[in-house]
N, C-alpha and C positions, 0 to 999 in steps of 0.2 A: 289134825293136830299140827301146830306150828313148832318147828325146831329152830332154836336160836343158834346163829353163828355170829362170830364177831368180825368186825372189819377194822383193821388197824390203820388209823389215819396217818401214822408215822411211817410204816413200812409197806402199806398197801398190800397186805397179805392176809388171807383168811385162815382161821384155825378154829377148832372146836371150843365152845364157850367154857368147857370144863378147865381149860388151861388158864383161864383168868382167875387171879387169886381173890380179889376183893371187888365185888360187883355192886354198883349203885344203879337202881332202876328209878327212872324219873318220868313224871306224868304231866302232860300239858294242860293248860287252862283255856279259858274262853278266847275265841278267835281262831282256833285251829280246826273248826268244823268245816265240812265240805259236802256238797250234794252227793248222795250215794254212800255215805260213810257207813261202814260195818256191813254192807250188803254182801260182799264176798264171804265174810265170816258166816253170816246167816245161811248162805246158800251152800257152803261146803263143810261146815262143822256142826254136828248134831248138838254138842254141848252148847255151842254158841247160840244156836237157834232156840234151845230150851231156855237159856238165860234171858235172851231178848224177848221171848214170848212172855216169860215171867214178869219182865219189866213192864210190858204192856198192861198186864193184869194189875200190877202194883200201882201204876200211875192212873189207871182208869181210862186211858186212851191209847191208841196205837201210835206211839212215838216212832216206831220203826217205819211206818208209812211216810212220816216226814223225813226221817233220816235217809231212807232209800230213794224216795221219789220227789221230795220237796226241793224247792229252789234255794239258792243261797239266801234270798230274802226271807223265805220261810224259816230258815235255820237261825236267823239273826236274833229273834226274840229270846231274851235271857232265859225265860222259863222253858224254852225248848233247847237252846244251846247247851246249857249246863248239864242237864241229864243226858243229852245225846253224846257229849264228849265223855262224860263219866262212863256211860255204857260202852262206848267204843273202846276205851282204855282198859276198863276192868275185865270185860269179856275177853279181850286179847290176852291179858295177863293170865286169866284162869284157863285159857285154852292153849297156852304155850308150854310145851314140854321143856323142862329144864329151868323153869322160873323158880329160882332159889336165891333171892336177893340177900346181900349182906347188909344193905341199907336202902332206904327208899326216900323219895321226896317228891312233892308235886307243886306246881306253880299255881297258886290261888285255888281255884276249883280243883286242880289236880291233886291237892293235898287229900281230898276225900277219896280220890281214886287210889292214891298211895296207901291210905289207911285200910281201904277195903282189900286191896291186893295183898297187904301184909297181915290180913286176918285180924286186924284190930276192931273192925266193924263188919258185920255180916253184909253180904251183897244187898239184901232186902232193906236193911236199916239204913245203909249208906245211901241208897237210891232215894229213899224217903227224905233223908236229910238234905240231899242235893236239891230235890224238887222244892222243898220248903224254902231253902236258901234262895233258889232261883226266883220263886214266886214273890218272896218278900223283897228281894232286891229289885225286881221288876216294879213293884209298887212304889218303892223309893224313887226309882227313875221317873215314874209318872208324876209323883207328887212333888219331888224336890229336884228340879232340873240341875244338872251338873255336867262337867266335861272332864276329859283327860287329854294329855298330850305327851308325846315322847320327846325328850330333850337329849340330843346326841352331840357328843364332842366336848362336854364340859366335865370337870372333876365333880365327883359326888358332893363334896363339901360346898362347892359353888352353887349347885342346884338347891341344896338345903338352905343356904343363906338367902338366895333369891326368893324362895317360897316364904321364908320368915319375914321378908321385907315388904311383901305384897299386902294390899288391903283385902279383907275378906278371907275366906278359907281356901287354902291350897297347900297341899303337902306332897312330898315324894311318896308315891304309891307302890311302885315296883322298882326295886334295885336290880335291874336285869343283868347287867355286866358293867365292868368299868367303862365309863364313857356313855352309858345309856341308862337314863332314869326316866320313868314315866311319872308325871305329876297328875294330881287329881283334886277336884274341888269345885267351887262355884265358877260358873262360866267366865265372869268378868275377871276373877282372880287368876284363873288359868291363862286367860289372854294376856293379862298384865305380866305374869311370870314368863310367858313365851317371848314377849317383847324384850324384857330385861335379859333373858337368856341369849337372844340374838345379839343384843347390844354388847354382851360380854364375850362374844365369839363362838357361840354354839354353832355347829355345822348345820343343825336343823332343830327346829322346835315345831313339831308336827302335830296338829290336832288329830285325835283318833276317832274313828267312826263308832263310838259306843253310846249307849243310851243313858249313862249316868256317871256319877263320880265314885267309882268303885274304890274300895280300900281307903276311904276318907271318912271323916266325921259325918258326912252327909248320908251315910248308910246306917246311921244310928237307929232309926225307926225299925229297921229289919232285925235288930238284935232281940227284940221281945219274943217273937214267935220262934225264931231260930234257937234262942236260948232255952226255951221250954222244950223244944224237940231234942236238942243235944243232951240236956239234963236227963231226959227220959230214955235215952238210948244206951244200950249196953255196950260199953267200950272195953275191950279186953287188952291184955298185954300183947303187942304185935310180935310177929315172928322175928323181927329185926328192928333196929332203931329207925325211927321216922324223924327226918330233919324237918321241923315245922317252920312255916313262913315267919311267924311272929318273932321267934327267938333265933332262928337259924341253927339251933342246937339239936343234937340227937335226943329223942324222947321215947320212953317206953312206958311211963307211968300213965295209966288211964285217966286219972283225975287231972293231970297236967295237960294231957291231950285234949280233954274236953274244954278246959279253960282257953287253951290256945286256939282251938277251932272257932270259938265264939269271938275272941279278941281279933282274930284275923280279918273279920268282916270290915272293921274300921281302922285297921293298921296296915303298914306297908308290908309288901312281900319282899323279904330279904333273900332274894335268890342268889345274888353274888356271894353273900356271906355264907349261905347254905352250901353252895358248891365248894367254896374254899374250905369249909369245915369238913366236908366229906373227903376232899383231897387230903387234908391233914390227918384224917382217920385212916388213910391208906387206900382209898378208892382208886383203882387204875382202869376201871371199865365202867362206862356210862351207857346205859341202854334206855332210850326214850320209847315208851310204850303208849300208843294212842295216835290220833290223827295229827298230821303235820310233822315238821322237822325243826321248829323254832328253838326248842330247848337244846337240840344238838348243836346248833350254831352258837347259842349263848355259852354252853359248856366249853366249846372249842375256844371262844374268846377269853374265857376265864382261866382255863387250864392249859391252853397252848397245845402243842402236839405231843406231849409226853404221855397222854392217856389214850385208850381206845374208846371211840365214840361210835355208837350205832343206833338203829331204831327200827321198829316194825310198826306198820300202820295198816 
């Protein structure tokens, strides 16, 4: 069993998590995977082992073998990456003593982890949705080539304008933090936008090593099967508000959660706005649960040093 303690980035002092008044738990998305992920959980926690073995049965193959023993290249395939990160994150949450969030949010794929951790979707159903989402997105990547790039050092409005001025399809896909926006779309359009961004003073316009144009209209073909699966899934009122990517607003209504989950596939991840709204709602403690530390860095850039930021992986 994992017991949470907080680490205060402002005063560099540890204290029991119970002292924190309003807790926001956040869950990472694609790109945070690493070889050996969740193996220590499997080896040391009986509940974690049971959940991961159940996942193998649900998926029909031993994803744990890839997570524990696969290479970084093995883990890069979207249909492996997404369920692997989901499992690492949700199993951590369910095996952590003291996991009582006041609000949750997840970055892209992480939204499914957040919903499962907040009991809006069962572990089994959420895993099935994630695998369908990953499989359909993989098909889109193979059929409709696309690209993504991180634009750093420009105002959000400037990046939005640049995308609107390009030929072809390219849109802001991830509003990660002030001064960092990921764009997504057709290869040529993304390259054009990167060139324009550099000409307007961007510190970097960096192509990302991804297989397709996630969170753009190029993912539209994946909506058909995912939409059927989401509609057939029982989504309940979560134990706390979920800040969803599409609106960046707190949500508890199951019907709205369903709509937002499907819309998310072809719409931007409004992470900056989500964190700011959680701060406005009183969040003073952010805990990233899952592989990697990317979200901790983004929250620190958005919130500054006035909140406590921690993570377990």
